[in-house]
Each structure stands twice: as structure tokens, then as C-alpha cells.
C-alpha positions, -999 to +999 in steps of 0.1 A: -745-352-277-711-353-292-705-327-318-689-337-349-650-331-356-659-310-387-684-287-359-656-293-333-627-280-360-647-247-365-657-235-333-622-245-318-612-228-349-634-195-335-617-200-297-581-199-317-588-170-337-611-147-307-587-158-276-578-128-270-565-112-230-545-144-214-559-177-198-585-156-180-601-141-212-598-173-233-610-197-207-640-175-201-646-178-242-636-214-239-670-216-213-688-195-238-688-216-265-684-251-252-709-248-218-733-225-228-735-217-268-730-255-277-736-278-244-713-296-249-704-305-218-719-288-184-705-264-156-691-287-132-674-309-157-658-277-173-645-266-137-631-300-131-610-303-159-597-267-160-585-277-125-567-303-131-548-287-162-534-261-140-518-290-117-496-298-156-468-277-169-469-255-200-500-232-208-532-242-191-554-226-220-542-247-241-542-281-222-580-270-212-590-270-246-570-305-251-593-320-224-620-311-238-616-322-276-608-353-258-639-358-239-660-348-264-640-372-297-614-382-280-577-383-298-587-366-329-615-344-306-580-335-284-558-330-316-586-307-333-591-285-300-552-281-289-540-271-318-567-245-336-562-226-304-526-224-318-525-222-347-538-188-356-516-171-328-490-190-340-497-177-380-498-140-368-467-143-342-445-157-371-458-129-390-449-104-369-421-117-363-410-116-396-419-079-402-396-075-363-366-086-380-369-069-413-384-036-399-377-031-363-348-009-370-371+014-382-365+043-362-404+049-360-410+012-354-386+017-327-398+040-313-432+028-313-416-006-296-405+017-266-440+022-260-450-011-260-420-017-237-438+002-212-471-012-214-451-045-211-433-033-175-474-031-167-483-063-174-457-083-156-472-051-122-505-070-128-497-109-134-477-103-096-510-091-082-527-118-097-502-145-082-504-125-049-541-122-043-542-162-047-508-176-036-504-159+002-526-172+021-501-179+046-468-176+058-460-212+048-463-193+015-454-159+023-413-168+027-413-196+000-422-164-026-393-146-011-371-172-009-382-182-042-371-141-056-336-145-041-329-171-054-337-163-086-317-130-081-287-142-066-284-165-101-305-202-088-319-214-118-355-214-125-360-255-128-343-258-095-365-233-079-401-248-089-390-284-085-377-274-047-413-256-039-427-283-056-412-311-028-419-290+000-453-291-009-455-324-018-439-343+015-440-312+042-472-312+061-479-274+053-512-261+051-505-247+019-522-282+007-551-264+010-548-232-008-557-226-049-570-203-066-597-179-051-622-153-067-645-148-093-626-149-127-614-184-146-577-182-142-582-173-099-602-202-085-598-228-060-591-259-080-613-278-044-639-253-057-637-261-093-643-304-085-670-317-097-690-331-072-696-370-087-673-370-127-680-403-137-646-428-140-628-435-170-633-469-186-605-487-185-610-490-221-608-452-228-574-456-198-551-478-226-560-458-257-553-430-234-524-439-228-513-457-259-515-419-280-500-400-249-467-431-256-473-418-291-470-385-285-442-385-261-424-402-295-429-379-315-423-348-292-390-363-290-384-372-326-378-341-340-350-332-312-336-368-317-336-363-356-316-329-354-290-344-331-278-374-351-279-353-376-264-315-368-252-327-334-260-313-300-242-287-305-266-272-337-288-239-326-315-261-340-313-291-314-306-263-284-334-245-293-358-280-291-336-286-257-347-257-245-380-252-248-389-294-238-372-285-203-394-257-197-423-276-208-417-307-182-412-276-155-434-240-164-459-244-138-476-205-132-477-199-172-456-180-193-445-150-174-428-177-150-408-191-177-399-156-187-367-146-166-357-178-172-358-178-211-345-142-216-309-153-192-310-189-215-317-170-248-290-137-248-263-163-229-266-181-263-268-150-286-302-159-297-315-125-288-314-090-261-330-083-233-343-055-249-357-078-281-374-103-253-392-069-244-409-066-280-414-101-285-435-098-256-455-076-264-457-087-298-475-122-281-503-097-262-517-086-289-521-118-307-552-144-299-542-178-285-514-187-253-488-157-242-462-189-246-463-184-281-431-159-272-414-192-276-419-188-311-405-155-312-380-165-293-372-190-318-374-171-349-348-150-338-326-175-325-332-193-363-321-157-380-295-153-361-275-182-365-278-175-403-310-186-427-327-209-401-356-188-387-388-208-400-371-237-384-360-219-352-399-206-353-410-245-360-392-262-338-396-236-308-432-241-315-432-282-315-415-283-285-432-258-264-466-274-275-464-310-282-457-319-249-493-309-235-510-337-255-487-357-235-499-346-205-532-349-215-535-382-229-516-396-195-530-378-168-566-371-173-582-402-177-570-404-137-579-366-132-601-370-107-584-393-092-547-371-089-571-343-077-576-357-045-545-366-041-532-344-010-500-342-021-504-330-056-526-300-039-501-291-022-469-291-042-496-274-065-498-246-041-463-242-036-457-237-068-481-208-067-460-191-037-428-198-053-443-184-087-450-153-070-408-152-063-404-156-100-426-132-113-410-100-090-381-114-100-394-111-139-413-077-130-376-063-118-356-078-147-378-064-170-381-030-156-345-022-154-340-031-190-368-012-204-370+018-181-328+027-174-300+031-195-276+011-170-278-016-144-259-018-111-243-054-112-246-067-069-229-104-072-252-122-093-281-097-091-286-072-111-301-043-104-315-006-121-288+024-117-317+054-105-296+078-121-305+062-155-338+064-153-354+072-188-384+088-171-411+096-198-408+057-201-410+053-156-444+075-161-457+058-193-453+022-174-474+040-144-496+049-165-504+018-181-503-002-149-531+020-138-550+015-162-551-019-161-544-024-124-569-006-113-596+005-141-592-025-156-585-013-193-587-034-224-553-045-234-550-039-270-563-007-256-530+000-238-507-012-257-521+008-289-513+043-267-480+033-254-472+025-287-486+061-299-467+075-263-435+065-281-442+074-310-450+111-290-416+111-276-404+099-304-414+132-325-406+159-296-373+146-294-376+129-261 
């Protein structure tokens, strides 16, 4: 039996408030609430929905919440489940962004963030290992990952790398087409294992209704950027924020870690924030419920703040252009999910993108470690490498310890972040 909208609202809000731990923890929480406790959908359908969301650009956990809401209560359920997954964390990130802008230069706060930066480097390394386990199944996948890393290291645009990988997987006669996510955790399972054996096909009426909603949300997504362009011009910082995050919403496969290097470069080149501030923002986003991609809101807040009094507007337009596109993808694609899921070109493209994302995250790991743990960098053409003589050794040791705690001992993320912040304070007190 379908739930009432008020009940769906309450359960979705609970997921949004308790969704710590990245996509794995959030997807597991949704499974417990919607499948195990409420029994609104069965496990096969849940896994089928998850597999489809893995094929889409953007935050897969938020898209899964949206898809579940759509299956339960149509477009109204999709809006409730999708936005309630995001808004609790978004409000917290907004508050933390305000605190960061106003108090981030206080020496003790800055010292705590030095420790958090070490945890962020460890988190990216953990993501690299997780993606590597599911992506490197063939030599072809390995070469795609290496090529993606090299291309990004020497300045290739992030969207071009992802699109090229998708074309290789979709058009080439590659063994990648049978690959996917494996393992026991929800975000590491293979798409072919997640497909429900006989999901009921959508009705023509349901397809038409979803198509209308997709068209409506496409208009709603693009209306604010268009209005800003008409009233303030395309050079205005708010339009540039909308443009950057709208592009990322269309090409970001592989989760938030896949976009961070590209976003950091774009934001720094536009004067929105520094690399060090981006690492701080990632640390803030890691401490909140909701998707890690909420770091985009932090970037928008700082971009608006640095432009003069536009912090709230910058955060709002970044948030909108990050998450509104997900409703377009779900409304447009969910009714045809089974057909797409069994399309070998689509699964081949996903597998190739997954391999390329490994190269993207490897570049991100090098990028963050270079700026967080070393005082100087060496330029090798467009590539930027750490200067070994400038290593901040207590931070390097702390990053290694955090990595061991997360990767080897599966330590609680919030505890690791707190411990690293305290270590940063201790280093400051000791004069390091």
C-alpha cells in the first residue's frame, strides 16, 4: 500500500537528517527505512532503482530517493523524497559556511582546519581504493584510468575526459560492457546483479505524466539562470555560478569526488575561493548529513561573498543548479529504466566512465595532497607536483594515520574528523 504524503515526508526527512557516511551509508539507510521497516517497496525493486541511478550524472543517492518517491506517490512523492534528502544537510552547510566566512581566520579555528585537511586527503585516498576495486577488472579499464589521470594532470578539461570515456565504452567492442560495481556494500554492487528479474513496465499514462514533469523541471532548472542572464548579464557572478554547476550536473558521473578537481580549478581561476578553502569546504560537507556534493553550496556561498553581499544568493543558485537537474533525469528516464538498464551500450558507457573516474580521483588525490600537505609546488608544464623539501611532516603523518584508520580499520568518519581537528589544535599549541 502506498504511504500518505505526510508519512512519506516524515520518513524522507528522517533519512535526510540521519544520512551520514556518504552514498554507502545513505543508500543503506534508505534500504532500512523504505524496504525493511516500512516495506513500501521490495528489495528487488530497490536494487533495480539503484542500478538505474548509477547510470545518471549527479548525486546517485539523492536520485534514488527521488525515484523511490516517484514510484510511491508520483511527482509529489518525488519532490518530497528528493528535497527532504537534501534540505537538512543544506541548511547545516549554509550555517557552517557563514561561520567559516566570519570566524575561519581565528587562529584556533584555522588550526582545527589544518587537521581536517589531513582527514580530507585520507578520505580521497579511501575513495580512490573503493573505485579501483570495482573499476579495474580488465586491461582496457586500467588504460582508460591511466589515460584519464594523465590527461587531467596535463590540463585536459574534465567534461571532455568523461564524455570521451563514455563514447569509448558505448561505441567500442569492449569487455567493459559487462563490468560494474561489485561487493557487498550498496554502492559497490554490479548493476547487472541489481536488476529486478521482472519489474512491471510503466503504463503509457505514467510515461506521459513523467515526460511532462521532466519538461517542467527542465524549464524550472533553467529559468533562474536565464533570468539572471537577462537582468544582470552573463558576466555576473551569479550567472557564472549557475553555468558552472549546471554543466557539472550534466557530466558528473562517479559522485562528488569526481568533480572536485575540476570544480576547484574552475573556482580558483574565477577568484571564488582558494584551493585551501575548497579543502576546508569538503571537510565541512563531510561532517553533515546529506550528499557530499553539498560542498557546491559552500563554493557558491564563498563566490557570492567575495563578489560583495551575494553569499546567500550564490549558495542558493549553486544548490538549485546542483539538485534540480536530478528531477529532470528521474522524470525523463525512470519510466524507461528497464529498457536502458538492459542496453549494452549504456552499460558499456557506465563501465568506461567508472574506469575514467578512477583517474579523476587519482588526480584529485594528488591535487589535494599537494596543496594540503606541502608548502610549495613544482610546475611541470601545466602539471603541478609537490615539492618534497616543503613537506609539512606532522600533517603528512596525520594524513597517513587517518588513512589507516579509515581504510584498514573502517573507523567512524565523524570520529576521524574530530580526532584530526584536535590534532591540529595540539600542533598549534606546540608551535608546529
